[in-house]
C-alpha positions as CSV (number, residue, x, y, z in Angstrom):
1,M,-0.1,0.0,0.0
2,S,1.5,3.5,-1.1
3,L,2.0,6.1,1.5
4,R,-0.6,9.2,1.1
5,V,1.4,12.3,0.9
6,L,0.4,16.1,1.5
7,I,2.6,18.8,0.2
8,A,2.3,22.3,2.1
9,D,4.6,25.3,0.6
10,D,3.4,28.6,-0.3
11,E,5.8,28.7,-3.3
12,M,4.6,26.7,-6.3
13,P,8.1,25.9,-7.7
14,A,9.0,24.2,-4.3
15,R,5.6,22.3,-4.2
16,I,6.4,21.0,-8.0
17,R,10.1,19.9,-7.1
18,L,8.8,18.1,-3.8
19,R,6.0,16.2,-5.8
20,N,8.4,15.0,-8.3
21,L,10.7,14.0,-5.7
22,V,8.3,11.9,-3.8
23,E,7.0,10.5,-7.2
24,R,10.8,9.4,-7.9
25,H,11.0,7.7,-4.5
26,G,8.3,5.3,-5.3
27,G,5.7,3.7,-2.9
28,C,4.0,7.2,-2.1
29,Q,1.1,9.0,-3.6
30,V,0.6,12.8,-3.3
31,V,-3.0,13.3,-2.3
32,A,-3.1,17.0,-1.8
33,E,-1.3,20.2,-1.9
34,A,-1.5,23.3,0.1
35,S,0.0,26.8,0.1
36,N,-0.4,27.9,3.7
37,G,-1.2,26.0,7.1
38,R,-4.8,26.6,7.0
39,Q,-5.2,24.9,3.6
40,A,-2.7,22.1,5.0
41,L,-5.0,21.5,8.1
42,D,-8.0,21.4,6.0
43,A,-6.4,19.0,3.5
44,C,-5.4,16.7,6.4
45,R,-9.1,16.4,7.5
46,E,-10.5,15.7,4.2
47,H,-7.7,13.3,2.6
48,R,-6.3,12.0,6.0
49,P,-2.7,11.7,4.6
50,D,-0.1,9.3,6.2
51,I,2.7,12.1,6.1
52,A,2.6,15.8,5.9
53,L,5.6,17.7,4.1
54,L,5.2,21.2,5.8
55,D,7.3,24.3,4.9
56,I,7.9,26.4,7.8
57,R,7.5,30.0,6.6
58,M,4.1,30.2,5.1
59,P,1.7,33.2,5.2
60,G,-1.2,33.3,7.7
61,M,-0.7,30.2,9.7
62,D,2.8,28.9,9.5
63,G,4.0,25.3,9.4
64,L,4.9,25.2,13.1
65,E,1.2,26.2,14.1
66,A,-0.3,24.0,11.3
67,A,1.7,21.1,12.8
68,R,0.5,21.5,16.4
69,R,-3.2,21.7,15.1
70,I,-2.5,18.7,13.0
71,A,-1.4,16.8,15.9
72,E,-4.7,17.5,17.6
73,L,-6.7,15.6,14.7
74,P,-7.9,12.0,15.5
75,T,-5.7,10.4,12.9
76,P,-3.0,12.9,12.5
77,P,-0.2,12.4,9.9
78,S,3.6,12.1,10.5
79,V,5.0,15.4,10.1
80,V,8.2,16.3,8.0
81,F,9.4,20.0,8.1
82,T,11.0,21.5,4.9
83,T,12.6,24.9,5.1
84,A,15.5,26.9,4.0
85,Y,16.4,28.0,7.4
86,D,18.3,25.7,9.8
87,H,17.6,27.7,12.7
88,H,14.1,26.4,13.0
89,A,15.3,23.0,13.8
90,L,14.7,22.7,17.6
91,E,11.2,24.3,17.3
92,A,10.4,21.7,14.6
93,F,11.3,18.8,16.9
94,E,9.3,20.3,19.8
95,A,6.4,20.3,17.3
96,D,6.9,16.4,17.3
97,A,8.2,16.4,13.7
98,V,9.8,13.2,12.6
99,D,12.2,14.5,10.6
100,Y,13.5,18.2,9.4
101,L,14.9,19.0,5.7
102,L,16.9,21.7,4.4
103,K,16.0,23.1,0.9
104,P,16.9,22.4,-1.6
105,V,15.5,19.2,-0.7
106,R,17.6,16.3,-2.1
107,L,16.2,12.8,-3.1
108,E,18.3,11.0,-0.7
109,R,17.5,12.8,2.2
110,L,13.7,12.8,1.3
111,A,13.8,9.3,0.8
112,Q,15.2,8.8,4.6
113,A,12.6,11.0,6.0
114,L,9.8,9.1,4.5
115,E,11.1,5.9,5.6
116,K,11.6,7.3,9.0
117,A,8.1,8.4,9.0
118,Q,6.6,5.1,7.7
119,R,8.3,3.5,10.7
120,V,6.9,5.7,13.0
121,R,3.6,5.2,11.5
122,A,4.1,1.4,11.7
123,G,4.8,1.8,15.5
124,L,1.6,3.9,16.0
125,N,-0.4,1.3,14.0
126,G,-0.2,-1.5,16.7
127,S,3.4,-2.7,16.4
128,S,5.3,-2.8,19.8
129,E,8.3,-1.8,18.0
130,P,8.9,0.1,14.5
131,P,10.3,-2.2,12.1
132,T,14.0,-1.8,11.0
133,R,14.7,-0.8,7.5
134,T,15.5,-3.8,4.9
135,H,17.5,-1.5,2.7
136,I,19.4,1.9,3.1
137,S,18.6,4.6,0.3
138,V,21.5,6.4,-1.2
139,Q,22.0,8.9,-4.1
140,H,23.8,7.2,-7.2
141,R,24.4,9.2,-10.5
142,G,21.3,11.4,-10.0
143,A,19.0,8.4,-9.0
144,L,17.7,6.8,-5.8
145,R,19.4,3.3,-5.1
146,L,18.4,1.0,-2.2
147,I,21.2,-1.2,-1.0
148,P,20.1,-4.3,1.0
149,I,21.0,-4.4,4.5
150,E,22.3,-7.7,4.3
151,E,24.8,-6.7,1.5
152,I,26.3,-3.9,3.7
153,I,29.8,-4.7,5.1
154,Y,30.3,-1.8,7.3
155,F,29.4,2.0,7.8
156,Q,32.3,4.2,8.6
157,A,31.8,8.1,9.5
158,E,33.9,10.6,7.9
159,Q,33.4,14.2,8.7
160,K,29.9,15.0,8.1
161,Y,29.1,11.8,5.9
162,V,29.0,8.1,6.4
163,T,30.7,5.7,4.0
164,V,28.5,2.7,3.2
165,R,30.9,0.0,2.1
166,H,28.7,-3.0,0.4
167,L,29.0,-5.8,-1.8
168,G,28.7,-3.7,-4.8
169,G,31.1,-1.1,-3.8
170,E,30.4,2.1,-1.7
171,A,28.2,5.1,-1.2
172,L,27.8,8.2,1.0
173,I,25.0,9.0,3.3
174,E,24.2,11.7,5.7
175,E,22.9,9.6,8.6
176,S,24.7,9.4,11.9
177,L,26.5,6.1,13.0
178,K,24.7,6.6,16.5
179,S,21.0,6.5,14.9
180,L,22.1,3.6,12.6
181,E,23.5,1.7,15.7
182,K,20.3,2.4,17.6
183,E,18.1,1.2,14.7
184,L,20.2,-1.7,13.5
185,G,22.3,-2.7,16.7
186,G,21.5,-6.4,16.7
187,R,23.0,-6.7,13.2
188,F,26.1,-4.7,13.5
189,V,29.0,-4.3,15.7
190,R,30.7,-1.3,16.9
191,I,34.3,-1.6,16.7
192,H,35.4,2.2,16.9
193,R,33.7,5.4,17.5
194,N,33.7,5.9,13.8
195,A,32.7,2.2,12.6
196,L,30.1,-0.1,12.6
197,V,30.5,-3.6,11.0
198,A,27.9,-6.1,9.9
199,A,27.9,-9.0,12.5
200,S,27.9,-11.4,9.8
201,R,30.9,-10.0,8.0
202,L,33.1,-9.6,11.0
203,A,35.5,-12.8,10.7
204,G,38.2,-11.9,13.4
205,M,40.6,-9.5,14.6
206,R,44.5,-9.4,14.8
207,R,47.2,-7.1,15.9
208,S,49.0,-5.0,13.3
209,A,52.8,-4.7,13.1
210,D,52.3,-1.3,14.9
211,G,50.2,-2.9,17.7
212,R,46.9,-1.8,16.9
213,H,44.0,-4.1,16.7
214,V,42.3,-4.4,13.2
215,A,39.1,-6.4,12.3
216,L,39.2,-9.0,9.6
217,L,36.2,-8.7,7.4
218,R,34.5,-11.4,5.1
219,D,33.9,-10.4,1.3
220,C,36.2,-7.5,1.9
221,D,40.1,-7.0,1.7
222,E,40.0,-4.0,4.1
223,E,41.1,-4.2,7.6
224,L,39.4,-1.6,9.9
225,E,40.8,-0.3,13.2
226,I,39.2,-1.6,16.3
227,S,39.8,1.1,19.0
228,R,41.5,0.1,22.2
229,R,38.1,0.9,24.2
230,M,36.1,-1.6,21.9
231,A,38.7,-4.2,21.7
232,P,37.3,-6.3,24.7
233,E,33.8,-6.1,23.3
234,V,34.7,-7.3,20.0
235,R,36.7,-10.1,21.3
236,R,33.5,-11.2,23.4
237,F,31.5,-11.1,20.4
238,L,33.8,-13.2,18.3
239,T,34.2,-15.6,21.2
240,G,30.6,-15.8,21.7
241,K,30.1,-16.4,18.0
242,Q,32.6,-19.1,17.8
243,E,30.9,-20.8,20.8
244,G,27.8,-20.5,19.0
245,V,29.1,-22.3,16.1
246,R,30.6,-25.1,18.0
247,S,27.7,-25.7,20.6
248,P,25.6,-27.7,18.2
249,S,28.1,-30.2,17.6
250,R,28.7,-30.6,21.5
251,S,25.1,-31.3,21.9
252,E,25.1,-33.8,19.2
253,G,27.9,-35.6,20.7
């Protein structure tokens, strides 16, 4: 079932751009557009969208006030704010927005926001816990590409980006390691403050010639550094993994 999306922005070119991005993302249907907060509120009552993409600066009722009014509806949509001004971030999250996009909105960030809103809605609709993603959305040569989680070898933070190393190569995303670890924790192991490795790809650890600990990875020739603080945790994980492999043979014997 496709997600029903409302777009609210007082500038028509911005609405057209957002509509095009939503349609490129797939799995979504734009059911209404609005040019101010009052229209957005009325459209939510009439069309009952799953997600509302709200500009913050709009004439009359702005996006922040509209979000507060929308939250009072019997079945409110998840709200994602879009704005050209990053100083509204705190107010946006105080209004219970699930995400905050700076203009010009890029397809990769919009995809992340839509997926996050979908997970929030899944939790509200009866799931005890919102489902984790099965894919990571990345921008590749101007188009959106979905990388299956099971094909990812590691995430590594570099300045404001995170490198996603996967079986087909690598890509950059703007999500934080902290949020990725929180969501995918059971499937990835923290080996360094700047790196998460897929548990299924972590094959071992060794000491390098200069005394550092490095991780040995399956399906990848690279060796990532393991921080001194995380080395005991990684060693315990690997030991437990080996014992888990051996235990069936002991029980069979």
